[in-house]
C-alpha positions in Angstrom: -23.4 314.0 125.4 -22.4 313.5 128.3 -25.3 313.3 129.7 -24.6 312.8 133.9 -21.1 314.1 134.4 -20.0 313.7 139.0 -16.5 315.1 140.1 -15.1 313.9 143.2 -11.8 315.3 144.8 -10.1 315.5 148.6 -6.8 317.4 148.2 -4.4 317.9 151.3 -2.3 321.3 150.7 0.7 321.1 152.9 1.2 317.2 152.9 4.7 317.0 154.1 5.1 321.0 154.7 6.2 323.2 152.1 3.1 324.0 150.5 3.0 320.0 149.5 0.1 318.8 147.8 -1.8 315.3 147.3 -4.8 315.3 145.3 -7.2 312.3 144.4 -9.7 313.0 142.1 -12.4 310.4 140.3 -14.6 311.3 137.9 -18.0 310.1 136.0 -19.5 310.7 132.6 -21.5 308.6 129.9 -18.1 309.6 127.5 -15.4 309.2 130.0 -14.8 307.8 133.6 -10.9 308.3 135.0 -9.4 307.5 138.8 -6.1 310.3 138.9 -3.6 310.2 142.1 -1.5 313.6 141.7 1.2 315.0 143.8 2.9 318.7 143.3 5.6 320.0 144.7 6.2 324.3 144.4 9.6 324.2 145.0 12.1 321.4 142.9 15.4 321.7 143.1 16.0 325.7 142.3 13.2 328.8 143.1 10.7 329.6 140.6 11.1 325.8 139.5 7.6 323.1 140.1 7.0 319.6 140.0 4.2 317.0 138.8 3.5 313.2 139.0 0.3 311.7 138.2 -0.9 308.4 138.1 -4.3 308.4 136.2 -6.7 304.9 135.0 -9.2 305.8 132.3 -11.9 304.3 129.8 -13.2 307.0 127.3 -16.6 305.9 124.7 -16.8 306.8 121.9 -19.5 306.2 119.2 -17.4 303.2 118.0 -15.2 302.3 120.4 -13.6 302.0 124.5 -10.4 302.8 125.1 -8.8 302.0 129.0 -5.6 303.9 129.2 -3.4 303.2 132.5 0.2 305.3 132.8 2.2 308.1 134.7 3.2 311.6 133.5 6.5 313.7 135.5 6.6 317.8 134.4 8.4 320.6 135.3 7.7 324.1 135.1 9.9 326.9 135.3 8.0 331.1 135.6 10.8 333.3 133.9 8.5 336.3 134.9 5.0 337.3 135.8 4.1 336.5 131.9 6.7 333.3 130.8 6.3 330.8 131.7 7.7 327.3 130.4 7.7 323.5 130.5 8.4 319.7 130.1 7.3 316.6 130.7 7.5 312.9 129.8 4.1 310.2 129.9 4.2 306.9 129.6 0.7 304.6 129.4 -0.7 302.0 128.0 -4.0 301.8 125.8 -6.7 299.0 125.4 -9.1 299.2 122.8 -12.4 297.1 122.6 -16.2 297.3 121.9 -15.1 298.4 118.7 -16.7 298.3 115.2 -14.0 297.4 112.5 -15.4 298.2 109.4 -16.5 301.3 110.9 -13.3 302.0 112.3 -10.3 301.3 110.1 -10.4 304.6 108.5 -9.7 306.3 111.5 -7.2 303.5 113.1 -5.2 303.7 110.1 -2.9 300.7 108.8 -0.9 299.7 111.7 -3.1 299.8 114.5 -1.8 298.2 117.3 -3.8 296.6 120.1 -3.4 297.0 123.2 0.5 299.6 122.6 2.2 301.5 124.8 3.1 305.1 124.2 5.8 307.1 125.3 5.8 310.5 124.8 8.2 314.1 125.9 5.5 317.3 125.5 7.3 320.7 125.8 6.1 323.5 125.9 6.3 327.9 126.6 3.2 330.1 127.1 2.7 333.7 128.1 0.4 335.8 129.8 -0.6 339.4 127.9 -3.3 339.6 130.0 -4.4 342.9 132.7 -5.3 340.0 135.1 -4.6 337.0 136.4 -8.7 335.6 137.1 -10.8 338.4 135.2 -9.1 339.2 132.4 -10.9 342.2 130.3 -8.4 342.9 127.4 -4.4 341.4 126.2 -4.1 337.9 124.8 -2.8 334.7 126.2 -0.2 332.6 124.0 0.5 328.7 124.5 3.0 327.1 122.2 3.1 323.3 123.0 5.3 320.6 121.3 4.8 317.0 121.7 7.3 313.7 120.6 6.8 310.3 119.7 9.9 308.3 122.0 9.8 304.8 120.5 13.5 304.2 120.7 12.6 304.4 124.5 9.8 301.6 124.5 7.3 303.1 122.5 5.5 301.8 119.7 4.4 305.7 118.4 6.8 307.8 116.7 4.6 310.9 115.6 5.4 314.6 116.2 2.5 317.0 117.7 2.5 320.9 117.6 -0.2 322.8 118.8 -1.4 326.6 119.9 -3.8 327.8 121.8 -4.2 332.5 122.1 -6.8 333.4 123.4 -7.9 336.8 123.2 -9.8 339.2 125.5 -11.1 342.8 124.5 -13.4 345.0 127.1 -16.9 346.6 125.2 -17.9 348.3 127.7 -17.5 348.4 131.7 -18.5 344.6 132.4 -18.8 343.3 129.0 -16.1 341.7 128.0 -15.4 339.6 124.3 -12.9 336.2 124.2 -11.9 334.3 121.1 -10.2 331.8 120.9 -7.9 330.4 118.1 -6.2 326.4 118.2 -4.2 325.6 115.6 -2.4 322.6 115.1 -0.4 319.8 113.0 1.0 316.6 113.2 2.5 313.7 111.3 4.8 310.7 111.6 8.4 311.0 111.6 9.4 307.5 109.9 10.4 304.5 110.7 8.5 301.4 111.1 6.8 303.4 114.2 5.4 305.9 112.0 2.2 306.0 113.2 -0.5 308.1 115.2 -2.2 307.4 118.6 -6.2 308.2 118.0 -6.5 310.1 120.5 -4.1 312.2 120.0 -4.9 313.2 116.5 -6.3 316.4 115.3 -10.5 315.7 115.1 -12.7 317.9 116.5 -17.2 318.1 116.4 -19.7 317.8 119.2 -21.6 319.8 121.8 -17.8 320.9 123.8 -16.1 321.7 120.5 -17.2 322.7 116.5 -21.5 322.2 117.3 -22.9 320.9 113.8 -21.3 318.2 113.7 -20.8 314.9 115.7 -18.3 314.1 118.2 -14.9 313.8 116.4 -15.5 313.7 112.7 -13.8 316.5 112.6 -10.0 315.6 111.7 -7.9 313.9 109.0 -8.8 309.9 108.2 -7.2 307.5 106.2 -8.8 306.9 102.6 -11.8 304.2 103.4 -10.9 303.2 99.3 -7.5 302.3 101.0 -9.6 299.6 103.2 -11.7 298.6 100.1 -14.4 300.3 101.5 -17.4 302.0 99.8 
């Protein structure tokens, strides 16, 4: 699906001292093109609290549309212990669709499709690492619980809640052989008002070579009823 994939980056691991990092990166494939700059500060205000800020420009090309996304993200995470970590962040972006087949896309876009649109959301989460090794786990589990909420009252045009839970389990079968499995359930829904809508690229779609094989890319997931739009 991606065909040729290229990625390049430049990283300064000690910009301004104090192990602060500045990274500039770009990537290209048939599905996604991105340019981004990221600043990371390992200690922010108090020990074990870090800070990250990213500005990005991203083009995503799907079979029936292209979307241009430009925005910024700020996020902090706090390590409570070796195994527990919490995080919170805020993302603001502007999104514009083009080159889309309206007849095909309407069931995916929904009744309240806005183009271009502004997206503002807060995200928070907690993670637990119960594995035996940070770099080469052979047993134990990792759990990552995330929640995202759209903020239309602060200027965004989407009001939604999205919760996902990722559980990864490692089991050593024999010396040098480890069986790993992953479970990723999630739920997403609007929460009322005139902005009760969910952005297309935040929905829980699956399918494709890097997801659920045997299904076309993004063809597994919630769509509005085509009959509601007069389609067969």
